[in-house]
PLY file of the C-alpha trace (Angstrom):
ply
format ascii 1.0
element vertex 343
property float x
property float y
property float z
element edge 342
property int vertex1
property int vertex2
end_header
-38.89 -26.13 -7.59
-37.39 -29.39 -8.96
-33.30 -28.69 -9.08
-31.15 -30.11 -11.82
-28.98 -32.34 -11.93
-25.34 -31.10 -10.63
-23.64 -31.21 -13.99
-26.00 -28.74 -15.56
-25.45 -26.08 -13.15
-21.57 -26.34 -13.86
-22.28 -26.36 -17.34
-24.49 -23.11 -17.32
-22.08 -21.81 -14.89
-19.10 -22.27 -17.09
-20.86 -20.75 -20.23
-21.27 -17.74 -18.22
-17.70 -17.53 -17.18
-15.99 -18.07 -20.44
-17.89 -15.27 -22.07
-16.50 -11.41 -21.51
-20.32 -10.18 -19.87
-19.50 -11.46 -16.47
-16.13 -9.77 -16.17
-17.02 -6.64 -17.63
-20.01 -6.01 -15.81
-18.25 -6.25 -12.43
-15.30 -4.15 -13.69
-17.66 -1.32 -14.46
-18.78 -1.54 -10.72
-21.77 -3.58 -10.75
-22.50 -5.53 -7.86
-24.92 -8.14 -8.94
-25.40 -9.18 -12.75
-28.86 -11.47 -13.49
-27.95 -14.06 -16.09
-31.67 -16.13 -16.90
-32.25 -17.79 -13.69
-28.82 -17.36 -12.40
-27.86 -14.36 -10.23
-24.42 -13.46 -9.05
-23.61 -11.57 -6.18
-20.43 -9.59 -5.72
-18.72 -10.00 -2.67
-16.18 -7.47 -1.30
-12.45 -8.32 -1.15
-10.97 -6.37 1.81
-7.09 -6.03 2.55
-6.51 -7.41 -1.25
-3.66 -6.87 -3.70
-4.53 -5.10 -6.66
-4.96 -7.72 -8.94
-8.00 -8.66 -11.30
-10.28 -10.78 -9.38
-13.78 -11.29 -8.54
-15.23 -13.13 -5.41
-19.08 -13.99 -6.02
-22.04 -15.89 -5.14
-23.74 -17.84 -8.16
-27.69 -18.23 -7.14
-30.01 -20.06 -9.18
-34.08 -19.27 -8.71
-34.34 -22.76 -7.26
-32.04 -21.91 -4.22
-29.19 -23.54 -5.41
-25.70 -21.36 -5.12
-22.05 -21.90 -5.24
-18.86 -19.75 -4.20
-17.27 -18.51 -7.37
-13.58 -17.41 -7.26
-11.93 -15.85 -10.50
-8.33 -14.54 -10.42
-5.78 -12.88 -13.07
-3.13 -14.50 -10.75
-4.04 -18.36 -11.80
-1.32 -19.60 -9.29
-3.50 -18.58 -6.51
-6.56 -20.60 -7.30
-4.34 -23.66 -8.54
-3.10 -23.53 -5.23
-6.67 -23.16 -3.36
-7.53 -26.07 -5.52
-4.62 -28.22 -4.84
-4.89 -27.33 -0.94
-8.43 -28.96 -0.99
-7.27 -31.62 -2.61
-4.39 -32.18 0.09
-6.54 -31.59 2.86
-9.39 -34.51 1.54
-6.44 -36.90 2.34
-6.37 -35.30 6.34
-9.81 -36.60 7.61
-9.06 -37.05 11.26
-9.93 -33.15 11.84
-12.45 -31.67 13.68
-12.80 -28.23 10.93
-14.73 -28.64 7.82
-13.54 -27.65 4.29
-16.00 -26.94 1.38
-15.89 -28.91 -1.46
-14.29 -28.10 -4.59
-16.96 -28.30 -7.32
-14.66 -27.08 -10.56
-11.47 -25.81 -11.30
-10.49 -24.28 -14.90
-7.65 -22.38 -16.16
-8.77 -20.35 -19.25
-7.15 -17.77 -21.77
-9.48 -14.83 -22.37
-9.16 -11.31 -23.65
-10.41 -8.79 -22.40
-10.99 -8.30 -18.64
-8.12 -10.55 -18.45
-5.23 -9.97 -20.92
-3.62 -13.51 -19.79
-4.26 -16.60 -18.02
-6.71 -16.51 -15.86
-8.30 -19.62 -13.28
-11.74 -19.87 -11.83
-12.34 -22.48 -9.01
-16.05 -23.10 -7.93
-16.40 -24.10 -4.35
-19.79 -25.60 -2.30
-21.63 -22.84 -0.41
-22.00 -23.66 3.26
-25.34 -24.00 4.32
-26.35 -22.00 7.51
-22.88 -20.77 7.95
-22.36 -17.38 10.03
-19.01 -15.61 9.68
-16.99 -15.90 13.11
-17.31 -12.79 15.24
-15.23 -11.60 18.04
-17.38 -13.39 20.87
-15.10 -15.53 23.36
-16.60 -19.02 22.19
-15.43 -17.82 18.19
-12.33 -17.04 19.49
-11.63 -20.13 21.25
-12.81 -22.14 18.54
-10.60 -20.02 15.91
-7.59 -20.87 18.13
-8.20 -24.57 18.22
-8.95 -24.47 14.29
-5.47 -23.04 13.95
-3.66 -25.53 16.14
-5.00 -28.48 14.59
-4.17 -26.92 10.93
-0.69 -26.47 11.70
-0.57 -29.59 13.93
-1.21 -31.45 10.42
1.78 -33.98 9.92
3.53 -33.40 6.83
3.58 -36.60 4.23
6.75 -35.60 1.79
5.24 -38.10 -0.85
1.71 -36.45 -1.00
2.69 -32.67 -1.22
5.29 -33.90 -4.10
2.34 -35.50 -5.83
0.33 -32.54 -5.46
2.09 -29.19 -5.54
5.03 -30.62 -8.45
8.05 -32.82 -8.25
10.02 -30.96 -5.20
13.69 -31.53 -6.15
13.74 -32.59 -2.11
14.34 -36.01 -0.95
13.75 -35.77 2.88
11.89 -33.02 5.27
14.76 -32.05 6.39
16.10 -31.10 3.03
12.88 -29.49 3.02
12.76 -27.54 6.23
16.03 -26.34 5.53
15.04 -25.17 1.90
12.07 -23.49 3.50
13.98 -21.88 6.07
16.55 -20.60 3.75
13.93 -19.16 1.82
12.31 -17.20 4.39
15.20 -15.47 5.67
15.99 -14.40 2.50
12.39 -12.59 2.57
12.97 -11.29 6.00
16.17 -9.76 4.95
13.86 -8.08 1.86
11.19 -7.25 4.22
13.63 -5.23 6.54
15.13 -3.44 3.41
11.41 -2.23 2.17
10.06 -1.58 5.93
13.04 0.37 6.51
12.74 2.63 3.44
9.24 3.24 3.99
8.85 3.00 7.85
12.36 2.89 9.33
11.32 0.55 11.68
13.14 -0.32 15.08
12.80 -4.05 14.50
15.53 -5.37 12.53
16.48 -7.08 15.66
14.25 -9.68 15.17
14.91 -10.56 11.98
18.71 -10.61 13.09
18.03 -13.25 15.92
15.92 -15.26 13.52
18.90 -15.75 11.43
21.30 -16.44 14.17
19.57 -18.36 16.99
19.37 -22.29 15.99
16.23 -23.05 17.18
14.58 -26.15 15.74
12.59 -24.56 12.36
9.02 -26.62 12.53
8.08 -26.97 8.92
3.92 -27.16 9.13
0.78 -26.36 7.12
0.06 -23.16 7.19
-3.58 -21.55 5.71
-1.37 -18.51 4.90
-4.48 -16.32 5.23
-5.74 -17.27 8.84
-8.70 -14.73 10.28
-11.87 -14.65 11.36
-13.60 -13.73 8.42
-12.01 -17.06 6.81
-13.93 -18.62 9.15
-17.60 -19.96 9.03
-19.39 -21.54 12.36
-21.10 -24.57 11.94
-23.36 -26.99 13.74
-22.53 -30.61 13.81
-23.61 -33.32 15.84
-24.71 -30.60 18.36
-22.06 -28.63 18.87
-20.37 -25.98 16.82
-17.10 -26.54 14.34
-15.75 -24.05 12.15
-15.52 -24.30 8.35
-12.29 -22.80 6.83
-12.28 -21.06 3.85
-10.03 -19.16 1.25
-6.97 -21.55 0.95
-5.07 -19.94 -1.92
-1.63 -18.77 0.27
-1.36 -22.44 1.50
2.51 -22.79 2.51
4.82 -25.27 4.61
6.61 -22.85 6.69
6.94 -21.79 10.10
3.53 -22.21 12.09
4.40 -18.63 13.84
3.96 -17.16 10.31
0.04 -18.50 10.30
-0.16 -16.76 14.11
1.74 -13.72 13.70
-0.64 -13.05 10.62
-3.85 -13.48 12.59
-2.71 -11.55 15.35
-1.82 -8.56 13.14
-5.01 -8.67 11.45
-7.09 -9.02 14.64
-8.44 -6.18 16.35
-10.28 -7.20 19.83
-9.81 -7.64 23.21
-9.94 -11.49 23.29
-6.20 -11.61 22.49
-5.45 -13.55 25.59
-7.98 -15.90 25.11
-7.11 -17.06 21.38
-3.14 -16.97 22.43
-3.54 -19.11 25.51
-6.04 -21.54 23.87
-3.90 -21.91 21.03
-0.43 -22.89 23.03
-2.39 -24.99 25.02
-3.49 -26.86 22.29
-0.31 -26.71 20.25
1.98 -27.39 23.54
3.58 -30.30 21.75
4.56 -28.31 18.57
6.42 -25.98 20.46
8.02 -28.13 23.07
11.33 -27.23 21.34
10.76 -23.73 21.03
12.01 -21.04 24.45
9.69 -18.02 24.97
12.03 -15.80 23.56
12.51 -17.44 20.68
8.39 -17.71 19.78
8.25 -13.84 20.54
11.36 -12.92 18.43
9.97 -15.14 15.30
6.75 -13.48 15.56
8.21 -9.86 15.60
10.20 -11.32 12.43
6.82 -12.52 10.81
5.27 -9.14 11.46
7.94 -7.58 9.50
7.87 -9.90 6.76
3.40 -9.27 6.46
3.86 -6.03 6.47
6.56 -5.59 4.04
4.75 -8.17 1.56
1.67 -5.78 2.18
3.84 -2.53 1.37
4.52 -3.92 -2.18
1.36 -3.11 -3.33
-0.27 -0.70 -0.75
3.10 1.72 -0.75
1.64 2.48 -4.37
-1.42 4.46 -2.68
0.04 5.72 0.58
2.51 8.27 1.37
5.56 7.62 3.31
4.20 9.49 6.17
0.80 7.70 6.27
2.66 4.27 6.01
4.72 5.51 9.21
1.10 6.55 10.72
-0.61 3.31 9.86
1.83 0.46 10.38
4.30 1.67 13.20
1.93 1.99 15.56
-0.09 -1.64 15.03
3.50 -3.45 15.43
4.18 -1.72 18.58
1.21 -2.18 20.09
0.73 -5.83 19.01
4.09 -6.07 20.50
2.94 -4.90 23.42
-0.04 -6.90 23.88
2.06 -10.10 22.92
4.51 -9.46 25.81
1.41 -8.42 28.45
-0.59 -11.95 27.97
0.70 -15.00 30.14
1.16 -17.58 27.30
4.68 -18.16 27.88
3.39 -20.18 31.29
1.60 -22.27 29.34
4.64 -24.11 27.35
7.34 -23.35 29.87
0 1
1 2
2 3
3 4
4 5
5 6
6 7
7 8
8 9
9 10
10 11
11 12
12 13
13 14
14 15
15 16
16 17
17 18
18 19
19 20
20 21
21 22
22 23
23 24
24 25
25 26
26 27
27 28
28 29
29 30
30 31
31 32
32 33
33 34
34 35
35 36
36 37
37 38
38 39
39 40
40 41
41 42
42 43
43 44
44 45
45 46
46 47
47 48
48 49
49 50
50 51
51 52
52 53
53 54
54 55
55 56
56 57
57 58
58 59
59 60
60 61
61 62
62 63
63 64
64 65
65 66
66 67
67 68
68 69
69 70
70 71
71 72
72 73
73 74
74 75
75 76
76 77
77 78
78 79
79 80
80 81
81 82
82 83
83 84
84 85
85 86
86 87
87 88
88 89
89 90
90 91
91 92
92 93
93 94
94 95
95 96
96 97
97 98
98 99
99 100
100 101
101 102
102 103
103 104
104 105
105 106
106 107
107 108
108 109
109 110
110 111
111 112
112 113
113 114
114 115
115 116
116 117
117 118
118 119
119 120
120 121
121 122
122 123
123 124
124 125
125 126
126 127
127 128
128 129
129 130
130 131
131 132
132 133
133 134
134 135
135 136
136 137
137 138
138 139
139 140
140 141
141 142
142 143
143 144
144 145
145 146
146 147
147 148
148 149
149 150
150 151
151 152
152 153
153 154
154 155
155 156
156 157
157 158
158 159
159 160
160 161
161 162
162 163
163 164
164 165
165 166
166 167
167 168
168 169
169 170
170 171
171 172
172 173
173 174
174 175
175 176
176 177
177 178
178 179
179 180
180 181
181 182
182 183
183 184
184 185
185 186
186 187
187 188
188 189
189 190
190 191
191 192
192 193
193 194
194 195
195 196
196 197
197 198
198 199
199 200
200 201
201 202
202 203
203 204
204 205
205 206
206 207
207 208
208 209
209 210
210 211
211 212
212 213
213 214
214 215
215 216
216 217
217 218
218 219
219 220
220 221
221 222
222 223
223 224
224 225
225 226
226 227
227 228
228 229
229 230
230 231
231 232
232 233
233 234
234 235
235 236
236 237
237 238
238 239
239 240
240 241
241 242
242 243
243 244
244 245
245 246
246 247
247 248
248 249
249 250
250 251
251 252
252 253
253 254
254 255
255 256
256 257
257 258
258 259
259 260
260 261
261 262
262 263
263 264
264 265
265 266
266 267
267 268
268 269
269 270
270 271
271 272
272 273
273 274
274 275
275 276
276 277
277 278
278 279
279 280
280 281
281 282
282 283
283 284
284 285
285 286
286 287
287 288
288 289
289 290
290 291
291 292
292 293
293 294
294 295
295 296
296 297
297 298
298 299
299 300
300 301
301 302
302 303
303 304
304 305
305 306
306 307
307 308
308 309
309 310
310 311
311 312
312 313
313 314
314 315
315 316
316 317
317 318
318 319
319 320
320 321
321 322
322 323
323 324
324 325
325 326
326 327
327 328
328 329
329 330
330 331
331 332
332 333
333 334
334 335
335 336
336 337
337 338
338 339
339 340
340 341
341 342
């Protein structure tokens, strides 16, 4: 079957997105939708905030397919679009970022009551979701290290993410660190209200010690489900997806986020590989500072989830769920001999 010009696919897709058919169907619990020669398949979203959002595969009868994301929180989609634009400038990288094919913001009554946005992204042919195989875990660690090691171009960031009222990288570092400290202080209150976590010392140390606050590119939601395995020039590389939470802050945010979400017996491989690939990035950090900051990031990440998960869980269930996880993760980090690599 002969394929259409690229513009025809996008035109057809836009027409359906701008109608209420797509959203009303999936809001009623549908998992597939047939629109002529185009079929939409719902991708279930795990660990998601309760906002009105869809992740879909759009597939035509000729085999052409795209990845479609729609979100009532338009800022998320806009961030992802800007992230792709930013990463296009950094060509010296071993990981692949799928291309953005379309980006729009709209107003639509019905399923979304206010502004929403969508993004159409290239479908990565042959991509397999990362697993907990040792080779995948090692490649994931190398990928995260490379993301975190991308050097920030202030002019480029300012142009893509708005006119920042900041003149220098040092000012940007200070502003970001101050903002994170405020978030951590809020996180302590939320965590203590729900969990009575005995981890406030980590946040106190984060605010008091004078470690160099490294400002780096963060994926924002780095875990194995956001990585695809591809073959390129006879070797495996990773394709990194879901950039809507991209941010500029301490690289330990990405690392702590990954460690918290990952449940396998290969964390030692990940940590050792990551720090081996990032030795220069952490040259001014002590091992204790790294450990303390990871603890603070755990608190921060848990509190951000508590803001919506607490609506669905009782205080007792929150304690039973989060407290053992945090303590197990911290014990795991202390037991793995990663400190030898950077000390």
